[in-house]
N, C-alpha and C positions, 0 to 999 in steps of 0.2 A: 830495120826496127819499124814497128808498126805506127802508123799515123792516124788511120781512121778504119772503122768497119761500119758498114751500114747495109740495112736489109733494102731488098728490091722486091716490091710486090708485082706478082705475076697474075694476070686475069685467069690464066689457066689452072692455078694452083691455090687452093683455099688456104688461107693462112690459119694457123692454130696457135693460140696462146704461146707467143714469143717465138713461134717458127714461121718461116716464110719460104718461098720457092727458090730464092736467089739472094746472094750475098755479094757485096764488093769490098775488097780490103784494099788499103794503099799502104805499100811498104816503102820505106826511104833508106838508102845508104848515105848517111852523112859525110862519110870521107870521099865518096864519089860524087856526091851532089846530084843524085839520081833519084827518081822515084819509079815505081812500077804498080800498076792496078792489077789485081787478079779478081776474077769472078768465080763464083761457084753457083750453078744452077742445077736443078733437078730435071730440067726439060730444055730442048732447043727453044728460044723464044726470041721476039723482037728485040731490037737494040744490041744486036751482036752477041747475045747470051748463048753459050754453048753448054750442053749437059755436061756436067763434071766441072774440074777446075780448068780455067783458062786465064793465060797471062797476057796482059796487054802490052803495049809498047813501054820502052823506058824512056822516061822524059827527064829533063833537066829540074832540079829541085834546090832551092835556098832554103836551108834550116832557119826556122823563125819566120817564114812566109805564112801568112795566114793566121787565123785565130787559134788553130789545133797545134799541139805539140807532140813530139814522138813520146812513145810510153814503152814500158817493159811489159812483154807479153805476160809475165808471171803475175802481173797486177790484176789480171782478169780472174777473179775468183767466183763471180755470178755470171752465168750464161743468160741469154735472152729470154729463156722460158721461165727462169727464176725471176728475172727482172718484171716479166709480165705479171707475175703474181704480187709483186710489191705495188706495181702500177695499177693493178685493178682495184687492189685494196684501197689506196689512196684516192682512186678516181671512180669509185662506185657510182655515184651519182651521175657523173659526166657520162660514164658508159651506158647507164640505163636511159639517159635522154638521147644518146647517140649511138644506138646498138650496131649500126650499119657502117659507121665511120671508119675507113681503113686505118690501121696502125702501122708504124714503121719505127725502125730503132737505129740510132747512131751511137756508136762507141768511141769516144775521143776524150783526150785531155786538153782542157782549155783553162785559161785564167779565170774563169767563173768558180771553179772548185779546185782545191789543192790537189785531188786525187783523180784518177781515172773515172769517168762517169758514163752511163747509158743515158740517152736522151729518148724517151718514149714519146712518139708524135702521133696525134690524132689528126687525120687529114691527108691529103695527097703529098704535101710537101712541108718543110719548115716554114717556108715563106707564106703558105696559105693556111696553116694551121692556126686555129684558134685556142689550142690547148695542147699542152705537152708537160711532162714531168722529168726530173732528173733523179737518177739511182745511183749510188756509189757502186762502181764495178768490184771493189775490193770487200766492202762489207754487206752490200745488198740493202742497205739503209736508203730510205726515202731523203732526198735532198732538198727539192724545191719544185713547186707548181709554176708553170708560166701560162699566162692568159693573154 
């Protein structure tokens, strides 16, 4: 079952409206207590990114560890490019003031919202970002701004 999907910005690939050069997905087998990272990249790049789909090593995993929860992949009704449109509409003033700030995307289910949500982040990381928004992955509706 999927646990998280997040974009990876690559300096060699210009991101476009919800699209990026690489993605990382974490899948979990609750019955086996194992997780596995997969990456997809359009090019060979730093950070052990290989062109195409690449499986990482299997790791031990305890269900309930961390803030994110497993989700049903069928809950994803809105993809990152559609989420970008919602984010841009809700964040027009911020984007106008910060036109060159990188954007990234995280898809996960947390206890912050009852359903699966995309977090659109402006900045290099969640920790260093001064602005992000949440969009429901099933309905495409804006959920919340974070400052």
